[in-house]
N, C-alpha and C positions, 0 to 999 in steps of 0.2 A: 660283535662287529665282523669277525671272520666268517661266521655263518651267513650274515647278510650279504657279504661280498660274494661268497660262494653261490648263494641263491641267485644273485644278480647275474653272475657269470653263466650259470646254468640256464637262466631265462634267455640271456643273449644268445647262447649257443643253440638254443632250440628255436629262436626266432628266424624269420627269413633272412635277415641281415647277417646273423651269426652263421647260418648254413652257407650263405653265399661267401662269407669271409673264409670259412673252412675249405670250401671248394676251390676258391682262388689260391689259397695257401697250398693245397694238395697239387693243383695244376702247376704252380711255380716250382714246387719240389720235383715234380716229374720232369719239367723242362730243364731244371738244373742237372738232374741225373742224366738226361739225354745229352746235354751239352758235354758233360764229363765223359760219357761213353764215346761221343763223337771225337773228342780230343784224343782219347786213347786209340781209337781206330786210325785217326790221321797219323798219329805218332808211329804206330806200327807200320803203316804204309811208307811214310817218308823216311824213317830211320830203321829200316829192316836189316841192314847189314852192319857189321862191326865198325867199319870205317865211317859211315855216316853217323852212327850212334856216338862214336868217340868224338867226332867233330861237334855234335850237339852238346854233349856233356862238357867238353872243354870250353865252349862258349859260355855255358851256364856257370860253370865254376869260376871262370876268369872274371865274370861280371860281379860276382859276390866277393868284394874285397872292402877294405876300410873306406876307400874313396866313394864307392857305391853306397855304403851305409850312410856316410856323411851326407851325400846328396839326398837320400831318402828322408833322413831326419830333418834336413834343411827345408824340405818341401812339406813337412808335417805328417809324414806317414811312416809306418814301420818298414824297415828294409825287407828285402827278399819276398817279393810277391811269389808265392809258392805254387801257384796253379800248375805250371808245367812240371815242376819237380814232383808234386803230388801225383800227377798223371803218370810220370815216368815210374815213380815208386809203385803205383798200382799195376802198371804193365809188368814191371819186374816181379812183383808179388805173384801175378798170375802165371808168368812164363819162366821166371827164374827159379832158383833153388834156395832153400833156407840155408843160412850161413851161421856158423857159431860166432860168439863175440870176437871183435877185432882188436880191442884194446881195453885198458882198465875201465874206461868210461862205459863202453857197451857191456862190459862184464859186471860192473857194479850196480847197474840199474836195469830194470826190465827193458828189453830192446827187441824190436822187430827188424831182423836183418835178412836181406836177400841179396843174392849174387846174380847179376845179369850182364852178359856180354863183357865180362872182365871188370865190371864195376860192382861195388857193393853199396847198398842203400840201407841206412839204418834210421829208424825212428826210435829214440830213447825216451822213456817216460819217467818223470819224477814229479816235481811240483808243477811242471809244465812239460812240454815235449821239445826235443832237439832233433833236427834232421842232420845226419852226417852222410857225406858222400866220400867213398874211397875208390881208388883205382888200383887194382892189383893189391888190395889189402892195405894200401897206404892212404892215410887221411888227406883228402884234397880240400874239402871245405866242410865247416860245421856251422849250421845256422840255428 
């Protein structure tokens, strides 16, 4: 049964339709990568100084509270659309400096922590991943 499915998949991938589907998939991945890079470039331009970056981060962190999560769940989706925070973390990863664990949580689990413009960004890995944002080494929000 598994061999038959594998043969059918292989035949599809070698067919014109399969090749077209793979090309469309590759093009979509390339567009996604380009959008993400454009987001990082815009962020670097718009929030290039500490004051504007602090303002952005304070707005993001203020938005992520219990009331926000309740509104998201009520609308039927997971809270914390993370696109902007991921973009910020990537910029921080490229331009910031590595940082040691900040608390028991980031010390107890594998964590990627960077410091950028007075903020620390951590992605901690376990059975899932958790994003934490710190300002001057004090936890502000954990998602």
